[in-house]
Structures are given as structure tokens and as C-alpha cells.
MARSE-118246 format. One record per residue: residue number from 1; residue in three letters; y, x negated, z negated of N, C-alpha, C in turn. Coordinates in Angstrom, 1 decimal, m for minus. Layout:
<atoms>
+-----+-----+--------+--------+--------+---------+--------+--------+--------+--------+--------+
!   k !   r ! nnorth !  neast !    nup ! canorth ! caeast !   caup ! cnorth !  ceast !    cup !
+-----+-----+--------+--------+--------+---------+--------+--------+--------+--------+--------+
! NUM ! ALA !      Y !      X !      Z !       Y !      X !      Z !      Y !      X !      Z !
...
+-----+-----+--------+--------+--------+---------+--------+--------+--------+--------+--------+
</atoms>
This chain:
<atoms>
+-----+-----+--------+--------+--------+---------+--------+--------+--------+--------+--------+
!   k !   r ! nnorth !  neast !    nup ! canorth ! caeast !   caup ! cnorth !  ceast !    cup !
+-----+-----+--------+--------+--------+---------+--------+--------+--------+--------+--------+
!   1 ! MET !   m1.2 !   m0.8 !    0.0 !     0.0 !    0.0 !    0.0 !    1.3 !   m0.9 !    0.0 !
!   2 ! TYR !    1.2 !   m2.0 !   m0.8 !     2.4 !   m2.8 !   m0.9 !    2.7 !   m3.4 !    0.5 !
!   3 ! ASN !    1.7 !   m3.8 !    1.2 !     1.9 !   m4.4 !    2.6 !    2.5 !   m3.4 !    3.5 !
!   4 ! ILE !    2.1 !   m2.2 !    3.4 !     2.6 !   m1.1 !    4.3 !    4.1 !   m0.9 !    4.0 !
!   5 ! ASN !    4.4 !   m0.8 !    2.7 !     5.9 !   m0.6 !    2.3 !    6.7 !   m1.8 !    2.8 !
!   6 ! SER !    6.2 !   m3.0 !    2.6 !     6.9 !   m4.2 !    3.0 !    7.1 !   m4.2 !    4.5 !
!   7 ! LYS !    6.1 !   m3.9 !    5.3 !     6.2 !   m3.9 !    6.8 !    7.2 !   m2.8 !    7.2 !
!   8 ! THR !    7.2 !   m1.6 !    6.5 !     8.1 !   m0.6 !    6.9 !    9.6 !   m1.0 !    6.6 !
!   9 ! ARG !    9.8 !   m1.7 !    5.4 !    11.1 !   m2.2 !    5.1 !   11.6 !   m3.2 !    6.1 !
!  10 ! LEU !   10.7 !   m4.1 !    6.5 !    11.1 !   m5.2 !    7.5 !   11.4 !   m4.5 !    8.8 !
!  11 ! ASP !   10.7 !   m3.5 !    9.2 !    11.0 !   m2.8 !   10.5 !   12.3 !   m2.1 !   10.4 !
!  12 ! GLU !   12.7 !   m1.5 !    9.3 !    14.0 !   m0.9 !    9.1 !   15.1 !   m1.9 !    9.1 !
!  13 ! MET !   14.9 !   m3.1 !    8.6 !    15.9 !   m4.1 !    8.5 !   16.3 !   m4.6 !    9.9 !
!  14 ! GLY !   15.3 !   m4.7 !   10.8 !    15.6 !   m5.2 !   12.1 !   16.1 !   m6.6 !   12.1 !
!  15 ! GLU !   17.3 !   m6.9 !   12.6 !    17.9 !   m8.2 !   12.6 !   18.8 !   m8.5 !   11.4 !
!  16 ! MET !   18.9 !   m7.5 !   10.5 !    19.8 !   m7.7 !    9.4 !   19.1 !   m8.6 !    8.3 !
!  17 ! ASP !   19.9 !   m9.3 !    7.6 !    19.4 !  m10.0 !    6.4 !   19.4 !   m9.1 !    5.2 !
!  18 ! ALA !   19.0 !   m9.5 !    4.1 !    18.8 !   m8.6 !    2.9 !   20.2 !   m8.1 !    2.5 !
!  19 ! ILE !   21.2 !   m8.9 !    2.5 !    22.6 !   m8.4 !    2.1 !   23.1 !   m7.4 !    3.1 !
!  20 ! GLN !   23.0 !   m7.7 !    4.3 !    23.5 !   m6.7 !    5.4 !   22.7 !   m5.4 !    5.3 !
!  21 ! PHE !   21.4 !   m5.5 !    5.0 !    20.6 !   m4.3 !    4.9 !   21.0 !   m3.4 !    3.7 !
!  22 ! ALA !   21.3 !   m4.1 !    2.6 !    21.7 !   m3.4 !    1.3 !   23.1 !   m2.8 !    1.6 !
!  23 ! LEU !   24.0 !   m3.5 !    2.2 !    25.3 !   m2.9 !    2.5 !   25.3 !   m1.8 !    3.4 !
!  24 ! HIS !   24.4 !   m1.9 !    4.4 !    24.2 !   m0.8 !    5.4 !   23.7 !    0.5 !    4.7 !
!  25 ! GLY !   22.8 !    0.3 !    3.8 !    22.2 !    1.4 !    3.1 !   23.3 !    2.0 !    2.1 !
!  26 ! ALA !   24.1 !    1.2 !    1.5 !    25.1 !    1.7 !    0.6 !   26.2 !    2.5 !    1.4 !
!  27 ! GLU !   26.6 !    1.9 !    2.5 !    27.6 !    2.7 !    3.4 !   27.0 !    4.0 !    3.8 !
!  28 ! GLN !   25.7 !    4.1 !    4.2 !    25.1 !    5.3 !    4.6 !   25.1 !    6.3 !    3.5 !
!  29 ! ARG !   25.1 !    5.9 !    2.3 !    25.0 !    6.8 !    1.1 !   26.4 !    7.1 !    0.6 !
!  30 ! GLY !   27.5 !    6.6 !    1.3 !    28.8 !    6.9 !    0.9 !   29.5 !    6.1 !   m0.2 !
!  31 ! TYR !   28.9 !    4.9 !   m0.5 !    29.5 !    4.0 !   m1.4 !   30.9 !    3.5 !   m0.9 !
!  32 ! HIS !   31.8 !    3.2 !   m1.8 !    33.0 !    2.5 !   m1.5 !   32.7 !    1.0 !   m1.7 !
!  33 ! ILE !   32.9 !    0.3 !   m0.6 !    32.6 !   m1.2 !   m0.7 !   33.8 !   m2.0 !   m0.3 !
!  34 ! CYS !   34.0 !   m3.0 !   m1.1 !    35.0 !   m4.1 !   m0.7 !   34.3 !   m5.4 !   m0.6 !
!  35 ! LEU !   34.6 !   m6.1 !    0.4 !    33.9 !   m7.4 !    0.6 !   35.0 !   m8.5 !    0.7 !
!  36 ! GLN !   34.7 !   m9.7 !    0.3 !    35.6 !  m10.8 !    0.5 !   34.8 !  m11.9 !    1.0 !
!  37 ! LYS !   35.2 !  m12.6 !    2.0 !    34.5 !  m13.7 !    2.6 !   35.4 !  m14.9 !    2.7 !
!  38 ! ASP !   34.7 !  m16.1 !    2.7 !    35.5 !  m17.3 !    2.8 !   35.8 !  m17.6 !    4.3 !
!  39 ! SER !   36.4 !  m18.8 !    4.6 !    36.7 !  m19.2 !    5.9 !   35.5 !  m19.4 !    6.8 !
!  40 ! ASN !   34.3 !  m19.6 !    6.2 !    33.1 !  m19.8 !    7.0 !   32.3 !  m18.4 !    7.1 !
!  41 ! ASN !   33.0 !  m17.3 !    6.8 !    32.4 !  m16.0 !    6.9 !   31.2 !  m15.8 !    5.9 !
!  42 ! VAL !   31.2 !  m16.5 !    4.8 !    30.2 !  m16.4 !    3.8 !   30.7 !  m15.5 !    2.7 !
!  43 ! LEU !   29.9 !  m14.5 !    2.2 !    30.3 !  m13.6 !    1.2 !   30.7 !  m14.3 !   m0.1 !
!  44 ! THR !   31.8 !  m14.0 !   m0.7 !    32.2 !  m14.6 !   m2.0 !   32.4 !  m13.6 !   m3.0 !
!  45 ! ASN !   32.8 !  m12.4 !   m2.7 !    32.9 !  m11.3 !   m3.7 !   32.5 !  m10.0 !   m3.0 !
!  46 ! LEU !   31.8 !   m9.2 !   m3.9 !    31.4 !   m7.9 !   m3.4 !   31.7 !   m6.8 !   m4.5 !
!  47 ! PHE !   32.3 !   m5.7 !   m4.2 !    32.7 !   m4.7 !   m5.1 !   32.2 !   m3.4 !   m4.5 !
!  48 ! PHE !   31.5 !   m2.6 !   m5.3 !    31.0 !   m1.3 !   m4.8 !   31.0 !   m0.2 !   m5.9 !
!  49 ! ALA !   31.2 !    1.0 !   m5.4 !    31.4 !    2.2 !   m6.3 !   30.7 !    3.4 !   m5.7 !
!  50 ! HIS !   29.9 !    4.1 !   m6.4 !    29.2 !    5.3 !   m6.0 !   30.3 !    6.4 !   m5.9 !
!  51 ! PRO !   30.1 !    7.3 !   m4.9 !    31.0 !    8.4 !   m4.7 !   31.2 !    9.3 !   m6.0 !
!  52 ! THR !   30.1 !    9.6 !   m6.7 !    30.2 !   10.4 !   m7.9 !   31.1 !    9.6 !   m9.0 !
!  53 ! SER !   30.9 !    8.3 !   m9.0 !    31.7 !    7.5 !  m10.0 !   33.1 !    7.6 !   m9.7 !
!  54 ! ILE !   33.5 !    7.6 !   m8.4 !    34.9 !    7.7 !   m8.0 !   35.4 !    9.0 !   m8.4 !
!  55 ! GLN !   34.7 !   10.1 !   m8.2 !    35.1 !   11.4 !   m8.7 !   35.4 !   11.4 !  m10.2 !
!  56 ! MET !   34.5 !   10.8 !  m10.9 !    34.6 !   10.8 !  m12.4 !   35.9 !   10.0 !  m12.7 !
!  57 ! LEU !   36.1 !    8.9 !  m12.0 !    37.3 !    8.1 !  m12.3 !   38.6 !    8.9 !  m12.1 !
!  58 ! HIS !   38.6 !    9.7 !  m11.0 !    39.8 !   10.5 !  m10.7 !   39.9 !   11.6 !  m11.8 !
!  59 ! ALA !   38.8 !   12.0 !  m12.4 !    38.9 !   13.1 !  m13.4 !   39.4 !   12.4 !  m14.8 !
!  60 ! TRP !   38.9 !   11.2 !  m15.0 !    39.2 !   10.5 !  m16.3 !   39.6 !    9.1 !  m16.1 !
!  61 ! PRO !   40.9 !    8.9 !  m15.6 !    41.3 !    7.5 !  m15.3 !   42.0 !    6.8 !  m16.5 !
!  62 ! TYR !   41.8 !    7.4 !  m17.7 !    42.7 !    6.9 !  m18.9 !   42.3 !    5.6 !  m19.4 !
!  63 ! VAL !   41.0 !    5.3 !  m19.6 !    40.6 !    4.0 !  m20.2 !   39.6 !    3.4 !  m19.2 !
!  64 ! ILE !   39.8 !    2.1 !  m18.9 !    38.9 !    1.3 !  m18.0 !   38.6 !    0.0 !  m18.7 !
!  65 ! LEU !   37.3 !   m0.3 !  m18.8 !    36.8 !   m1.5 !  m19.4 !   36.2 !   m2.4 !  m18.3 !
!  66 ! ILE !   36.6 !   m3.7 !  m18.3 !    36.0 !   m4.6 !  m17.3 !   35.4 !   m5.7 !  m18.1 !
!  67 ! ASP !   34.1 !   m5.9 !  m17.8 !    33.3 !   m6.9 !  m18.5 !   32.4 !   m7.7 !  m17.5 !
!  68 ! SER !   32.3 !   m9.0 !  m17.7 !    31.5 !   m9.9 !  m16.9 !   30.3 !  m10.4 !  m17.7 !
!  69 ! THR !   29.2 !  m10.6 !  m17.0 !    28.1 !  m11.3 !  m17.6 !   27.8 !  m12.4 !  m16.7 !
!  70 ! TYR !   27.2 !  m13.5 !  m17.2 !    27.0 !  m14.7 !  m16.5 !   25.6 !  m15.0 !  m16.3 !
!  71 ! LYS !   25.3 !  m15.7 !  m15.1 !    24.0 !  m16.2 !  m14.8 !   22.9 !  m15.2 !  m14.9 !
!  72 ! THR !   23.1 !  m14.0 !  m14.4 !    22.1 !  m12.9 !  m14.5 !   21.4 !  m12.7 !  m13.2 !
!  73 ! ASN !   21.7 !  m13.6 !  m12.2 !    21.0 !  m13.5 !  m10.9 !   20.6 !  m14.9 !  m10.6 !
!  74 ! ARG !   19.8 !  m15.1 !   m9.5 !    19.3 !  m16.4 !   m9.2 !   20.3 !  m17.4 !   m8.7 !
!  75 ! TYR !   21.5 !  m16.8 !   m8.3 !    22.6 !  m17.7 !   m7.9 !   23.5 !  m18.1 !   m9.0 !
!  76 ! GLY !   23.4 !  m17.4 !  m10.1 !    24.3 !  m17.7 !  m11.3 !   25.7 !  m17.1 !  m11.1 !
!  77 ! TRP !   25.8 !  m16.2 !  m10.2 !    27.1 !  m15.5 !  m10.0 !   27.4 !  m14.5 !  m11.0 !
!  78 ! PRO !   28.6 !  m14.4 !  m11.6 !    28.9 !  m13.4 !  m12.6 !   28.7 !  m12.0 !  m12.0 !
!  79 ! TRP !   28.2 !  m11.1 !  m12.8 !    28.1 !   m9.7 !  m12.5 !   29.1 !   m9.0 !  m13.3 !
!  80 ! VAL !   30.0 !   m8.2 !  m12.7 !    31.1 !   m7.5 !  m13.3 !   30.9 !   m6.0 !  m13.3 !
!  81 ! GLU !   31.0 !   m5.4 !  m14.5 !    30.9 !   m3.9 !  m14.6 !   32.3 !   m3.4 !  m14.9 !
!  82 ! ILE !   32.6 !   m2.3 !  m14.3 !    33.9 !   m1.6 !  m14.5 !   33.4 !   m0.2 !  m15.1 !
!  83 ! ILE !   33.8 !    0.1 !  m16.3 !    33.4 !    1.3 !  m17.0 !   34.6 !    2.2 !  m17.3 !
!  84 ! GLY !   34.4 !    3.5 !  m17.3 !    35.4 !    4.4 !  m17.7 !   34.9 !    5.1 !  m18.9 !
!  85 ! VAL !   35.8 !    5.8 !  m19.6 !    35.5 !    6.6 !  m20.8 !   36.1 !    8.0 !  m20.6 !
!  86 ! THR !   35.2 !    9.0 !  m21.0 !    35.7 !   10.4 !  m20.9 !   36.4 !   10.7 !  m22.2 !
!  87 ! PRO !   37.1 !   11.9 !  m22.2 !    37.8 !   12.3 !  m23.4 !   36.8 !   12.6 !  m24.6 !
!  88 ! VAL !   35.5 !   12.8 !  m24.3 !    34.6 !   13.0 !  m25.4 !   33.8 !   11.7 !  m25.8 !
!  89 ! LYS !   34.4 !   10.6 !  m25.4 !    33.9 !    9.2 !  m25.7 !   32.5 !    8.9 !  m25.1 !
!  90 ! LYS !   32.3 !    9.4 !  m23.9 !    31.1 !    9.0 !  m23.2 !   31.5 !    8.0 !  m22.1 !
!  91 ! ASN !   30.7 !    7.0 !  m21.9 !    31.0 !    6.0 !  m20.9 !   30.4 !    6.4 !  m19.5 !
!  92 ! PHE !   31.0 !    6.0 !  m18.5 !    30.4 !    6.1 !  m17.1 !   30.7 !    4.9 !  m16.3 !
!  93 ! ASN !   29.8 !    4.6 !  m15.4 !    30.0 !    3.4 !  m14.6 !   31.0 !    3.8 !  m13.4 !
!  94 ! ILE !   32.1 !    3.0 !  m13.3 !    33.0 !    3.2 !  m12.2 !   32.5 !    2.4 !  m11.0 !
!  95 ! ALA !   32.3 !    1.1 !  m11.2 !    32.0 !    0.2 !  m10.1 !   31.3 !   m1.0 !  m10.7 !
!  96 ! CYS !   30.8 !   m1.8 !   m9.8 !    30.2 !   m3.1 !  m10.1 !   30.7 !   m4.1 !   m9.1 !
!  97 ! ALA !   30.7 !   m5.4 !   m9.5 !    31.1 !   m6.4 !   m8.6 !   30.3 !   m7.7 !   m8.8 !
!  98 ! ILE !   30.0 !   m8.4 !   m7.8 !    29.4 !   m9.7 !   m7.9 !   30.3 !  m10.7 !   m7.3 !
!  99 ! ILE !   30.6 !  m11.7 !   m8.1 !    31.7 !  m12.6 !   m7.7 !   31.1 !  m14.0 !   m7.7 !
! 100 ! LYS !   31.6 !  m14.9 !   m6.8 !    31.1 !  m16.2 !   m6.8 !   31.6 !  m17.1 !   m7.9 !
! 101 ! GLN !   32.9 !  m16.9 !   m8.2 !    33.5 !  m17.7 !   m9.3 !   34.6 !  m16.8 !  m10.0 !
! 102 ! GLU !   34.7 !  m17.0 !  m11.3 !    35.7 !  m16.3 !  m12.1 !   37.0 !  m17.1 !  m12.0 !
! 103 ! THR !   37.8 !  m16.7 !  m11.0 !    39.1 !  m17.3 !  m10.8 !   40.2 !  m16.2 !  m10.9 !
! 104 ! LYS !   41.5 !  m16.7 !  m11.0 !    42.6 !  m15.8 !  m11.0 !   42.6 !  m14.9 !   m9.7 !
! 105 ! GLU !   42.3 !  m15.6 !   m8.6 !    42.3 !  m14.9 !   m7.3 !   41.1 !  m13.8 !   m7.3 !
! 106 ! SER !   40.0 !  m14.2 !   m7.8 !    38.9 !  m13.2 !   m7.7 !   39.1 !  m12.0 !   m8.7 !
! 107 ! TYR !   39.8 !  m12.3 !   m9.8 !    40.1 !  m11.3 !  m10.7 !   41.2 !  m10.3 !  m10.1 !
! 108 ! GLU !   42.2 !  m10.9 !   m9.4 !    43.2 !  m10.1 !   m8.8 !   42.6 !   m9.3 !   m7.7 !
! 109 ! TRP !   41.6 !   m9.8 !   m6.9 !    40.9 !   m9.1 !   m5.9 !   40.2 !   m7.9 !   m6.5 !
! 110 ! ARG !   39.5 !   m8.1 !   m7.6 !    38.8 !   m6.9 !   m8.3 !   39.8 !   m5.9 !   m8.7 !
! 111 ! LEU !   40.9 !   m6.3 !   m9.3 !    41.9 !   m5.3 !   m9.8 !   42.5 !   m4.5 !   m8.6 !
! 112 ! ARG !   42.7 !   m5.2 !   m7.5 !    43.2 !   m4.5 !   m6.3 !   42.1 !   m3.5 !   m5.8 !
! 113 ! CYS !   40.8 !   m3.8 !   m5.9 !    39.8 !   m2.9 !   m5.5 !   39.8 !   m1.7 !   m6.4 !
! 114 ! ILE !   40.0 !   m1.9 !   m7.7 !    40.1 !   m0.8 !   m8.6 !   41.3 !    0.1 !   m8.3 !
! 115 ! LYS !   42.4 !   m0.6 !   m8.0 !    43.6 !    0.1 !   m7.7 !   43.5 !    1.0 !   m6.4 !
! 116 ! ARG !   42.7 !    0.5 !   m5.4 !    42.4 !    1.3 !   m4.2 !   41.7 !    2.6 !   m4.6 !
! 117 ! LEU !   40.7 !    2.4 !   m5.5 !    39.9 !    3.6 !   m6.0 !   40.9 !    4.6 !   m6.7 !
! 118 ! LEU !   41.8 !    4.1 !   m7.5 !    42.7 !    5.0 !   m8.3 !   43.8 !    5.6 !   m7.4 !
! 119 ! GLY !   44.2 !    5.0 !   m6.3 !    45.3 !    5.5 !   m5.6 !   46.6 !    5.4 !   m6.4 !
! 120 ! ASP !   47.3 !    6.5 !   m6.5 !    48.6 !    6.4 !   m7.2 !   48.4 !    6.6 !   m8.7 !
! 121 ! THR !   47.2 !    6.9 !   m9.2 !    47.0 !    7.1 !  m10.6 !   47.1 !    5.8 !  m11.4 !
! 122 ! VAL !   47.7 !    5.8 !  m12.6 !    47.8 !    4.6 !  m13.4 !   47.0 !    4.9 !  m14.7 !
! 123 ! PRO !   46.0 !    4.0 !  m15.0 !    45.2 !    4.2 !  m16.2 !   46.1 !    3.9 !  m17.4 !
! 124 ! ASN !   45.8 !    4.5 !  m18.5 !    46.6 !    4.3 !  m19.8 !   46.3 !    2.9 !  m20.3 !
! 125 ! VAL !   45.0 !    2.5 !  m20.3 !    44.6 !    1.2 !  m21.0 !   43.5 !    0.6 !  m20.1 !
! 126 ! ILE !   43.6 !   m0.7 !  m20.0 !    42.5 !   m1.5 !  m19.4 !   42.0 !   m2.5 !  m20.5 !
! 127 ! VAL !   40.8 !   m2.5 !  m20.8 !    40.2 !   m3.4 !  m21.8 !   39.4 !   m4.5 !  m21.1 !
! 128 ! THR !   39.8 !   m5.7 !  m21.3 !    39.1 !   m6.9 !  m20.6 !   38.8 !   m7.9 !  m21.6 !
! 129 ! ASP !   38.0 !   m8.9 !  m21.1 !    37.6 !  m10.1 !  m21.9 !   38.4 !  m11.3 !  m21.4 !
! 130 ! LYS !   39.4 !  m11.1 !  m20.6 !    40.1 !  m12.2 !  m20.0 !   41.6 !  m12.0 !  m20.2 !
! 131 ! LYS !   42.4 !  m13.0 !  m20.3 !    43.8 !  m12.9 !  m20.5 !   44.5 !  m12.8 !  m19.1 !
! 132 ! VAL !   44.6 !  m11.5 !  m18.7 !    45.1 !  m11.2 !  m17.3 !   46.3 !  m10.3 !  m17.4 !
! 133 ! VAL !   47.0 !  m10.3 !  m18.5 !    48.1 !   m9.4 !  m18.7 !   49.1 !   m9.5 !  m17.5 !
! 134 ! CYS !   49.4 !  m10.6 !  m17.0 !    50.4 !  m10.8 !  m15.9 !   49.9 !  m10.1 !  m14.7 !
! 135 ! LEU !   48.6 !  m10.2 !  m14.4 !    48.1 !   m9.6 !  m13.2 !   48.1 !   m8.1 !  m13.3 !
! 136 ! LEU !   47.7 !   m7.6 !  m14.5 !    47.7 !   m6.2 !  m14.8 !   49.0 !   m5.6 !  m14.7 !
! 137 ! LEU !   50.0 !   m6.2 !  m15.3 !    51.4 !   m5.7 !  m15.2 !   52.0 !   m5.8 !  m13.8 !
! 138 ! PHE !   51.5 !   m6.8 !  m13.0 !    52.0 !   m6.9 !  m11.7 !   51.5 !   m5.7 !  m10.9 !
! 139 ! LEU !   50.3 !   m5.2 !  m11.1 !    49.7 !   m4.1 !  m10.3 !   50.1 !   m2.8 !  m10.9 !
! 140 ! TRP !   50.2 !   m2.7 !  m12.2 !    50.6 !   m1.4 !  m12.9 !   51.6 !   m1.8 !  m14.0 !
! 141 ! SER !   52.8 !   m1.6 !  m13.7 !    53.9 !   m2.0 !  m14.7 !   53.9 !   m1.2 !  m16.0 !
! 142 ! SER !   53.4 !    0.0 !  m16.0 !    53.4 !    0.9 !  m17.2 !   52.1 !    0.8 !  m18.0 !
! 143 ! LEU !   51.3 !   m0.1 !  m17.7 !    49.9 !   m0.2 !  m18.3 !   49.9 !   m0.9 !  m19.7 !
! 144 ! SER !   49.1 !   m0.3 !  m20.6 !    48.9 !   m1.0 !  m21.8 !   47.6 !   m1.9 !  m21.6 !
! 145 ! HIS !   47.5 !   m3.0 !  m22.3 !    46.4 !   m3.9 !  m22.1 !   45.8 !   m4.2 !  m23.5 !
! 146 ! ILE !   44.5 !   m4.1 !  m23.6 !    43.8 !   m4.6 !  m24.8 !   42.9 !   m5.7 !  m24.4 !
! 147 ! LEU !   43.1 !   m6.8 !  m25.1 !    42.2 !   m8.0 !  m24.9 !   41.1 !   m8.0 !  m25.9 !
! 148 ! SER !   39.9 !   m7.8 !  m25.4 !    38.7 !   m7.8 !  m26.3 !   38.4 !   m9.3 !  m26.7 !
! 149 ! THR !   38.3 !   m9.5 !  m28.0 !    38.0 !  m10.8 !  m28.5 !   36.5 !  m10.9 !  m29.0 !
! 150 ! TYR !   35.7 !  m10.0 !  m28.4 !    34.3 !   m9.9 !  m28.7 !   33.6 !  m11.3 !  m28.6 !
! 151 ! TYR !   33.9 !  m12.0 !  m27.5 !    33.2 !  m13.2 !  m27.2 !   33.7 !  m14.4 !  m28.1 !
! 152 ! VAL !   34.9 !  m14.2 !  m28.6 !    35.4 !  m15.3 !  m29.5 !   34.8 !  m15.1 !  m30.9 !
! 153 ! TYR !   34.8 !  m13.9 !  m31.4 !    34.4 !  m13.7 !  m32.8 !   33.1 !  m13.0 !  m33.0 !
! 154 ! GLY !   32.5 !  m12.5 !  m31.9 !    31.2 !  m11.8 !  m32.0 !   31.3 !  m10.4 !  m32.5 !
! 155 ! THR !   32.5 !   m9.8 !  m32.5 !    32.7 !   m8.4 !  m32.9 !   33.6 !   m7.7 !  m31.9 !
! 156 ! SER !   33.8 !   m6.5 !  m32.0 !    34.6 !   m5.7 !  m31.0 !   36.0 !   m5.6 !  m31.5 !
! 157 ! THR !   36.5 !   m6.6 !  m32.2 !    37.9 !   m6.6 !  m32.7 !   38.8 !   m6.7 !  m31.4 !
! 158 ! THR !   40.0 !   m6.1 !  m31.5 !    40.9 !   m6.2 !  m30.4 !   42.2 !   m6.8 !  m30.8 !
! 159 ! VAL !   42.9 !   m7.4 !  m29.9 !    44.2 !   m8.1 !  m30.2 !   45.3 !   m7.3 !  m29.4 !
+-----+-----+--------+--------+--------+---------+--------+--------+--------+--------+--------+
</atoms>
């Protein structure tokens, strides 16, 4: 059975590589996708959001949390989760991103992808684990920012 499934998947992929096939499938399912490539046309950043997640973001754009985990894939690229919070304190996944490096430019790129999802809506608060106040204020001048110090102190204290 495994061989049949594998052959079927390879037939569906055709000339596409694994990334192209995954992106093609996501686009067919209505995902919002942002890509960033370097000068050699190599993927450096990938941001994607499910259509239902986008609807939820538009319904509850008040609080957004952005968190990165490191070395969770075979390439060691950070995995970034963007989470929203409903008025009844339930979390929902807004989007995810895979980035090659944690740089100011890649962070700005992610924030611009989030801003595209939001349109003219301004969130009340963005909680991050990075000191990106200048970038946040550049994109949303009326935004409050909470810097999570979880990684420094091992608790969810905020500054």
C-alpha cells in the first residue's frame, strides 16, 4: 500500500520538487502565501495562512502573538507561529512562517505579510520575543507592544 501511495504522489508531482508541490497544493486550497527568494531564486522565507484563519483574524484582530522556535527541521531554519486571541481567551493560529535567518529584514518581511492579511485593521497589541518596537511602530503607529521575557527568565513575565 505504501508503494502505491508513493507512486501516486510522485505521479501527481510531475516535474515539481517537494516545495513546489506543497505550495501548489496550498494555493489550490486557498491559502494566502508570501514567498521571499534571494538573488539566486532560492527560497529564503515562506509565510502561509489558511483562509479560515484569515477570517478569524478579521473577526478578532486585537491581540497577536509572534513566536519562533529554532532547529525544529532538518535545515535548522526557525519556525515562526503567529497566534491570535479571541475575546474569550481562546487561541487560534493565524499563520506560520519558515525563515532562513532571524534578521531585521526577515522580521520586517513577516510583519508586512501580517499587515497584508490585516488590511487597514490595526491590532491593539503584538506580543513578541524580539525587540522590534521600531519596526512595529513603523508599520502601525498606534500599536502597543509587549515584549515577552519568557526566554530570559523562564516565565511569562512581560516588560
